N, C-alpha and C positions, 0 to 999 in steps of 0.2 A: 724090525729089520736091523741089520748091522751095516755099517759102512766101513769098508777096509781102506786105510790110508797107506799108500806106498810111497816111499821116498826113493829116488834113483839109487840103485845099488844095495838097497836094504830090503828086508822082508816087511810084509805089511802088518798093521796093527788094526784090529777091529774095534769100532766104537758103536755102542748101542744107541738106538733112537729113543732113549729113555726120557727125553724131555730136558735133560741137562745140557749146558753148553759145553762143548768139548773144545779144548785149546790145543792147537797144533802150530808148530813154527818150523820155518826153514829159511835158509839164507836168500835174501833178495838176489835175483839173478838165476835162481834155481826153479825147480818145478816139483810138483806133488800130484800124485794121481789118486782119485777116490772112486770107489766102486761099491755100490749099494747092493749088487747082485739081484736086483729087481728093478723094474721100471719106476723112476722117480722124476719129479720135477726139480730141477736145480735152480736156485735163485742166488744170484751174487749181489751182495751189497757192499758199496764202497762209500765210506763216509756216512754210513747210515741210510744211503739212497739205493733203491733197487735199480740195478742196471737192466734196462729193458731189452737191450739188444746186445747180449754178451758177445763180444769180439775182442778187440784190444782197447782197453781203457787206460788212460794215463792218469796216474795218481801221484802227484809230486813229480819226482824224477823216475818213477817206476812204470813201466809198460806192463799191464796185467792182462793176460789173455786166458779166457776160459774156453776150453776145447771140449765139446761134447763128443765123446768116442762112441757111445751108444746110449740108449735110454737109461742105463744104470751107471755108466762110467764118464768121469771127466777128468781132464788134466788142467791144473792151474799153472800156467807158464809165466815167468816174470823175467824182465830184462831191465837193466839199470844203466843210466848214463853216467852217474856219479855215485860213489859210495853213500850209503845212507848214514845220517848222523844219529838217527834213532829208529826204532822198530815202527813199522806201519802195520795197522790192523785192517783186515777186511773180513767180511762174513760170508759163509757159504751155507745155504740151507737145502737139505734134501728132503722132499716131502713125498711120501709113498703115494703112488697112484692107486694101488690096490687098497690101502688102508689110509685114506686121506687125513685122518686125525693123527697119524704118526709122522713125526719129522725129526731129523737129526740136524742140529745147528752146531756150526763150527766157527770159532773165532780163529782166524789164520793170521799169524804174526810173521811178517817178513822182517827178518833180522838183518842188522848191518854185517 
């Protein structure tokens, strides 16, 4: 399966669930939408730890909110209190419900 990554005001870019780690970045304080076009399980990892109840998580001075729009679509929304001095990295994994052995892994960099 493919995961389409859409930045506000831009067209999407599809990434394959090929088993490689995909790197995407966007400015802290912004958001990005991901759509797998099929039911998946979304797992958010912050600091290498799985967030069991994705809502709003504070990581440093950044509020990170994972909003599940549907079984296939999520939005990562961020808010900052102070400008970042260096990028922050979080991980988002989409695992296919239909084909449990297929997963797309994203290293998401929040940039200053």
